[in-house]
N, C-alpha and C positions, 0 to 999 in steps of 0.2 A: 644600742648593742654594740660592744667593742669588736674590733676585728678579729680578736682571738676567739670570742664567744661564738662568732658566726660559724666556726669550724667545728667539725666533728672530730674530737682528739682522742688520741690513744697514746699511751706510753708503753713501749716494748722494752722490757726490763730483763738484763742478764743478771740473775741473782749471783752468779759466779764471778762477776766482774770484781777486780781489785782483791783477788784471792778470797772471794766469797763474802767480803765485808758488806757488799751491797745487798745481798740477801739477808745477812745477819742484822743489819741496821735498817732494813727497809722501812720500818714503821716510822722511825725518826725522819728518814729521808723523805718519805711520802708527806709527812707533816710540813717539812720545810718547802717542798714544792707546791703544796696547796697554799701555803702562806704567801708564796711569791707570785703564783699563777692566777690566783683568785678566780678561777672559773672550774667548771666540772670537766673531768677526763675519765677515761677508762684505762685499765692497766692490763697487760698480759705479761706473763713471765716466760722466759725461754726454758727449755728443759734439756737441750742438747745442741751439739754443733750444727749449725745451719738452721736451727728452728726459727730464728728471728726472720729469716728470708720467707719461709712458708707462712708465718704468722702474718707479716707485712702484706704479702700478696693477698691473702684471705681478707684482711680487714679493709685494704683499699678497694677491693671488689665489693665489699659490703658497705661502702660509701664514707669510711673515714678518710677525711682529706688533710689532716695534720697528723703526721706520724712522728712521734719523738723517740729516737734510740737512746736508751739510758744504759750505759756501759762504757766499755773501752772502744778502741779503734776497730777491734774484730767485730764488735756488736754493730758499730756504725756501718761497717762494710757490708754485713749480712742485710741490714735493714735496707741500704741503697739498693741491693740487688732484689730486694722484695718489691720495689717500685716496678718492676718489669715481669712480664710473663712472655716467655719465648722471645726475649730481647726487644719487646715492644712495651711502651710505657702503658700501664694498666689505667691510669687516670692521669693525663698530662697536667691537670691543675692541682694535683695532690702536692703537699709540701713536706720536706723533711726538716726535722729540728734535731738538735743534739744536745744531750746532757752527758758530757764525757766524764764518767767516773769509773776508771779502770786502771790496769797496769799500764797500758799505752795510752796516753792522752795527747797524741802528737797532732791530730787533725785540727783540734781546737787552739793549738798554739799559732797556727797560720791565720786562723779566724780572729785570734785575740779574744777568745771567749773566756768567761770564768769557768771554774771547775767545782764551784760549791753549789749544792742543789738550789738554795734560795736564790743566789745571784744568777744561776742559769735560768730559773723560772722567770725572774724579773726581766731578763734579757728577751725570753721568748714572749712575754706579755707585751713587749713593745710593738710586736706585730709586724716588724720589718722583714721582708722577703728579699733574697739575694739570689740571682741566677748564677750558678757556677758551672765550670766545664765538668766533664765526666769522661773517663777512659774505658776502653773495653780491652781485656787481655784474654787472647786465645792460646791455649797450651794443651800438652798431654799430661794427663793426671797420673798418679802412681799407679793406677789400674790399667794404664795403657790406652784409656779412652780419651778423644779430644773433648776439651771442655772450654767454656768461656765464662768470665766474670767481668762485671763492672767495677771500676775503683774510682773513688773520689779523692784520695790522697796521694799515695805513692804505690807504684808496682816495681818490684825489683827481682832479679834473679841472680845467683851466684851465692857468695857467702852470706849475703843478707838473709837469704831464704833459709839457709842452714841454721842461722842464729835464731830466727823467729821459731823454727821447728823446736830447737833446744829449749827455748824459754817456755813454749807452750806445753812441754812435756815435763816441766819442773815447777817447784813452788815459786809463787810471785810474792811471797809473804814480805819481801823487803822493798816493794814498790817498783815502778817502771824503770827508773834510771839504773838502779842497782841490779835488777833483774837482767836487763839487756846488756849491761857491762859485763856481768858474769857469763852471759851467753856468748859474747864476743870473745872473751878471754880463754873460754873452754873450747871454742869452735875453731878459731883461726889457726892454732897450732898444727892441727891434722887436716885442715881443708886444702884440697887441691884445686888450683885454678883451672878453668875450663877453656877449651877452644870454643869461640863463639863466632857465629856469623850474624850480622845485623845490617839493616838498611834503614836510613833516617830520611824521610821525605822521598825526594827523587834523586837522591845522592847514590853513587854506585855502592853496591854491596861490599861490606868489609868484613875482614876475618882476622881475629887476634886472640891471644889467650888473656882472659879477664878474670879479675877477682870478683867484681860486682859490676852490675849495670843497672842504673836506676832511671826510671821514667817518672818524673815528679810533676804533679799537679800542685800539691802543696809543698811546704818547705821542709818539714820535720818527719822524722820516723825513728824506730829503734830506741824509744825512751828519751828523746831530746836531741838526738844526732840532727845536724841540719846540712844535709847534702846539697840542697838547691836553695840558697838564701835569696835568690831573685824570683823564685816561683811566684806565679799569681794565679788564683783560682779561677779568674773569670777573663783571662786575655786570649782564650782560644789556642793556647800553645802549651806543650810539655817541655819541661826543662830536662835535658838528658845529661846524666852524669856516669861516666865509666871509670872504673878503677882498674888499671892494667895488671900485668903479671908480676904483683908485689908479693914479697915474702912477709913473714911475721915481724921482723923489726920494722 
C-alpha cells in the first residue's frame, strides 16, 4: 500500500475558481487528477463564501486525514481554517494538500508547485509532507464584531485589502495578474493612507501613516506581486513589509 492510499482523501473544490472555469471544466479536471493520483478520493463542492471551512471541519471530524484544496488562494485559506475548531486542531495528524487552480495562485509560487491538475496530482502522489508555519490574525469585522482567522501565506491591511475587495467584487475573466493589476490601478487613485499603530515582537509601539502593511509567511500575493522575496514558510518567522505615506506616483 502506498503512503497516499493509506489516507482517507477528499478534494474540496471551489467550482467558481478561475472565473468559474473549474466548475465548467470539472469533468476533464477530475479525469486529469485521477490519471495522476492513481488512487480513490471523494469530492465535495463549495456553494458559498466560507463553505470550504465548514466542509473541511466536518470531513476531518469524520476521519478524512488528507484534505486537498482545489481552487485559488481564497479556497486554500478557507480550507486551512477548516482544520481548526475554536482555534484548536481537530486532528493534528491531518494533512493539507493544494491544487491551486484559480484567479490568485500565489501561495504555490512560494512552494514552486505546478498548477496543472495532472502535475499537481503527480506531486501529491509522491507523498512528501512538509511542516510549515501558520499565522493568526485577530481583527474587527465589518459588522463590528471581533474575529480571528489563520493564514498560511500573507496577511495585509491597507490598500492591499481594498484591492482584494475590488477584485472579488468584479469579473476575473482576464486571469489573476490582469485582474489584480486592474484592481490596483482603480483603487490607488482614491485610497487614503491610514494612521497605523503597530508593534513588532518586543520592540516599542510605533505610529505612522501607512499605505500598506504586510505580514508575510509566503513570498507572493496580488496575482504575482513579490513583497517578501526572502520569506520562508518553515523558518518560524514572518517577514514584515511596510509601505509608508506614498502617493499615486
